[in-house]
C-alpha positions in Angstrom: 14.4 22.3 -21.3 11.5 23.8 -19.4 8.2 24.3 -21.3 7.0 27.9 -21.0 3.9 28.3 -18.9 0.7 28.8 -21.0 -1.9 31.5 -20.3 -4.9 30.0 -18.6 -7.1 30.1 -21.8 -4.2 28.6 -23.9 -3.8 25.8 -21.3 -7.5 25.1 -21.4 -7.4 25.0 -25.2 -4.5 22.6 -25.1 -6.3 20.3 -22.6 -9.4 20.4 -24.8 -7.4 19.5 -27.9 -5.8 16.6 -26.2 -9.1 15.4 -24.8 -10.7 15.4 -28.2 -7.6 13.7 -29.8 -7.8 11.0 -27.1 -11.4 10.3 -28.0 -10.5 10.1 -31.7 -7.7 7.7 -31.0 -9.8 5.6 -28.7 -12.6 5.4 -31.3 -10.1 4.5 -34.1 -10.7 7.6 -36.0 -8.0 9.3 -38.1 -6.3 12.2 -36.2 -6.7 15.1 -38.6 -6.0 18.5 -37.0 -8.7 20.2 -38.9 -11.3 17.7 -37.6 -10.0 18.0 -34.1 -10.4 21.8 -34.3 -13.9 21.5 -35.7 -14.9 19.0 -32.9 -13.3 21.3 -30.3 -15.2 24.3 -31.7 -12.0 26.3 -32.1 -10.0 27.7 -34.9 -7.6 25.5 -36.9 -4.8 28.0 -36.2 -5.2 27.4 -32.4 -4.8 23.6 -32.8 -1.8 24.1 -35.1 -0.2 26.5 -32.7 -0.2 23.8 -30.0 0.4 20.8 -32.3 2.1 21.5 -35.6 1.5 18.0 -36.9 -0.9 15.1 -36.2 2.1 13.1 -35.1 2.9 15.7 -32.4 -0.6 15.4 -31.1 -0.6 11.6 -31.2 2.7 11.5 -29.3 1.2 13.9 -26.7 -1.8 11.6 -26.3 0.5 8.6 -25.9 2.9 10.3 -23.5 1.2 9.4 -20.2 1.2 5.6 -21.1 4.8 5.8 -22.3 5.9 7.6 -19.1 4.1 5.0 -17.1 5.9 2.2 -19.0 9.3 3.9 -18.4 8.5 4.0 -14.6 7.7 0.3 -14.8 11.0 -0.4 -16.6 12.8 1.5 -13.9 11.0 -0.5 -11.2 11.9 -3.8 -13.1 15.5 -2.8 -13.0 15.4 -2.7 -9.2 14.0 -6.3 -9.1 16.5 -8.7 -7.7 15.1 -11.7 -9.7 16.2 -11.3 -13.3 13.4 -13.5 -14.6 10.7 -11.7 -12.7 12.1 -8.4 -13.8 12.1 -9.3 -17.5 8.7 -11.0 -17.3 7.1 -8.0 -15.5 8.5 -5.5 -17.9 7.3 -7.4 -20.9 3.9 -7.8 -19.3 3.8 -4.0 -18.8 4.8 -3.4 -22.4 2.1 -5.7 -23.7 -0.5 -3.9 -21.5 0.7 -0.5 -22.8 0.5 -1.7 -26.4 -3.0 -3.2 -26.0 -4.6 -0.8 -23.6 -3.8 2.5 -25.4 -4.3 2.7 -29.1 -2.0 5.7 -29.3 1.1 3.7 -28.1 1.7 1.3 -31.0 1.9 3.9 -33.8 4.2 6.0 -31.6 6.5 3.1 -31.0 6.4 2.1 -34.6 7.4 5.7 -35.7 10.9 6.0 -37.0 11.0 9.7 -36.1 9.6 11.6 -33.2 7.9 14.9 -33.1 8.5 15.4 -29.4 12.0 15.3 -28.0 10.5 13.7 -24.8 9.1 10.8 -26.7 12.5 10.1 -28.3 14.1 10.2 -24.9 11.6 7.8 -23.4 11.8 5.4 -26.3 15.6 5.3 -26.0 15.2 4.8 -22.3 12.9 1.8 -22.8 15.3 0.2 -25.3 18.2 0.6 -22.9 16.2 -0.8 -20.0 15.0 -3.7 -22.0 18.5 -4.5 -23.2 19.7 -4.5 -19.6 16.8 -6.7 -18.4 17.5 -9.2 -21.1 21.2 -9.2 -20.5 20.6 -9.8 -16.8 18.2 -12.7 -17.6 20.7 -14.3 -20.0 23.5 -13.8 -17.5 21.5 -15.5 -14.8 20.8 -18.4 -17.1 17.0 -18.0 -16.8 16.6 -17.5 -20.6 18.5 -19.0 -23.5 21.7 -17.1 -24.0 21.0 -17.0 -27.8 17.8 -15.0 -27.3 18.3 -11.4 -28.4 16.4 -8.1 -28.4 15.9 -8.6 -32.1 14.1 -11.9 -31.3 11.9 -10.6 -28.6 10.7 -7.4 -30.3 8.9 -9.1 -33.2 7.5 -11.7 -30.9 6.0 -8.9 -28.8 4.5 -7.3 -31.9 3.1 -10.7 -32.8 1.4 -11.0 -29.4 -0.1 -7.6 -29.8 -1.3 -8.5 -33.3 -2.8 -11.8 -32.0 -4.6 -10.1 -29.2 -6.0 -7.5 -31.5 -7.0 -9.8 -34.4 -10.5 -10.5 -33.0 -12.6 -7.4 -33.1 -15.2 -6.3 -30.6 -13.0 -6.8 -27.5 -12.5 -4.1 -25.0 -9.0 -2.8 -24.2 -9.1 -4.8 -21.0 -10.1 -8.0 -22.8 -7.3 -7.4 -25.4 -4.8 -6.8 -22.6 -5.9 -10.0 -20.8 -5.5 -12.0 -24.1 -2.1 -10.4 -24.7 -0.9 -11.3 -21.2 -2.1 -14.9 -21.7 -0.2 -15.1 -25.0 2.9 -13.5 -23.4 2.8 -16.1 -20.6 2.7 -18.9 -23.2 5.7 -17.4 -25.0 7.7 -16.8 -21.8 7.0 -20.4 -20.7 8.8 -21.5 -23.8 11.7 -19.1 -23.3 12.2 -19.7 -19.5 15.1 -21.8 -18.3 14.2 -22.7 -14.7 
């Protein structure tokens, strides 16, 4: 479905709302539409017209990172080496979870405000399942390891990388990748 083109002023308002929301998310502030409107110096109705819920705005903020991750998943699926493909995809997922604070709550959400987010999340689940199946089939990971095993481990890595406050997103991502490498070393069957 094509999104209708916005008038120039409406498009500018939308960009401004997203920009302010991005700052709120990056600063760890709650994403309340009334606060975003006040900060953007625009009417609350304008914000609600573009984003009927805070979840829709949060998903919009997270969208570029999730689109990047799906592109990385698609690239991993073209990798001939099943171990490298799985490893690289999981590394990209950890980086997305740690570099963009909008991503974890969007992934954790059981419902989606934006149809595009739902499509992307389903695509990521499908790609991950295929990458894991390929790795198991090639014998480079224990055949008993399932998606249900890896998902909480990934959440644990993200939690461990975030547990120490005061780190930049880059430092958290580096810690997360180090923890992921430790985990993958234990799972890998050379």
